[in-house]
C-alpha angles and dihedrals in degrees: 000000000000116000112250112243115233115231123213125197113257117244115256110266127222088253091055090053089050088060091070108124114274111242135185127231148161123253109232096179143348122226117186104293096349133077129203106227127191108211118220088256091057098257116141114226133180108225135189117214127230111253095240093058128090120257110275122233136190110291097030118137111219144177115231143164131212123257097175144323107340091343132105149147126252109227100177140016108215118229113282118235091202137002128198107211138178131182119265125218090283093051094252118137112253122193113230101175135011138207094014121152099184133047114199111201109200117207132165137198088237112072096028111247125240115241093204094055091046090052092048090056091047091050091049090052092050093049095052095040097248125141112247121218122190110212121193106202128195091039089159088073092062123089120203095272097046091045090053091049092050092049088051091052090051097039094109092066100059087042091062094042108270115136115237119202129183116209140181128179090202095068125072094235096028094114100037096101092046092052088056091055093046095054115105092004138102102222135183119212115218136166148123124291115276099030092111098254094146094051089046091055091049090052093048093044109035091177094050094111091050090047092050090051093053091046092052089054090055095044099036089221100113116192093007088082088076095057101057134069110278132190117219132185107234118224106247094030142306137066124260127199113203108199113188090182096061101082108108103043129190130171120244120234110306127181113249092244089054095046089055089059090057089072104067095194090062093065099092091054102043111111092023097095123108091246120050092217095047112151092194096238109111103327117136117248094027110165093201093052091051092048091052091047090050092049094245092121124030112269094212092053090048090050090051090053091054092046091053092047093049091048090054092048 
């Protein structure tokens, strides 16, 4: 009688693992070669990314499949509706946040804000189709007179349609107006050092430290979770990307005709210059130059446009 041969189950092949169901998710943060993905069912998963894919950033929508408990592989990065970029050390544009529809530029009376950086952020928002919001933090440090002076310095921005909000995390209702602007938006929080961005995030997200602790358990990266861009769901509605790396912001190379569109108050005068290819620097018959001289458009904003254009040239 022939001996019966014992059969063993075959090990799962790479192709079998590939047949895991494809899922969609939201990138909360990117760490080196790994991304923290929130699946559509709310599960947090640490995912590697296929080598032929672009680097993921907070706000990306991705397709992924599971490779184990709380681990997976990103197989596709879905098309981005918007991308906030800035040049790296080699001058190449690097995306820092994706699928945002609002850029919140945080400034404070102390330290004094820089007009040119504020304008660069506003131009970036205009060029990607995101709504800018200017947020004056530490409003509790302003008395009536200093608040009035600051509003006068910033008066040009509400005049051309940019919302201006004063906040303070030391007053019971100091964040009420901001919560209204966050609702139903995916926002990125940007600003110079010292404007109180970290304390603002803590006030908006009281469970942020607990959240960071749970994320570090998933990623295994401990304290490094506090030094990268992170997407949070805001209580009351909206998503907020806190990006510690976006402090000193410069635009990448932009064509002159595109840069002009980044200044919304220029629109009525574009195409009115003597020369069709006018760059609005020193050309004769420039409609923008005349409008600035006549006080129709803000001279400082016009000077900032020319500074940006010359820097790109």
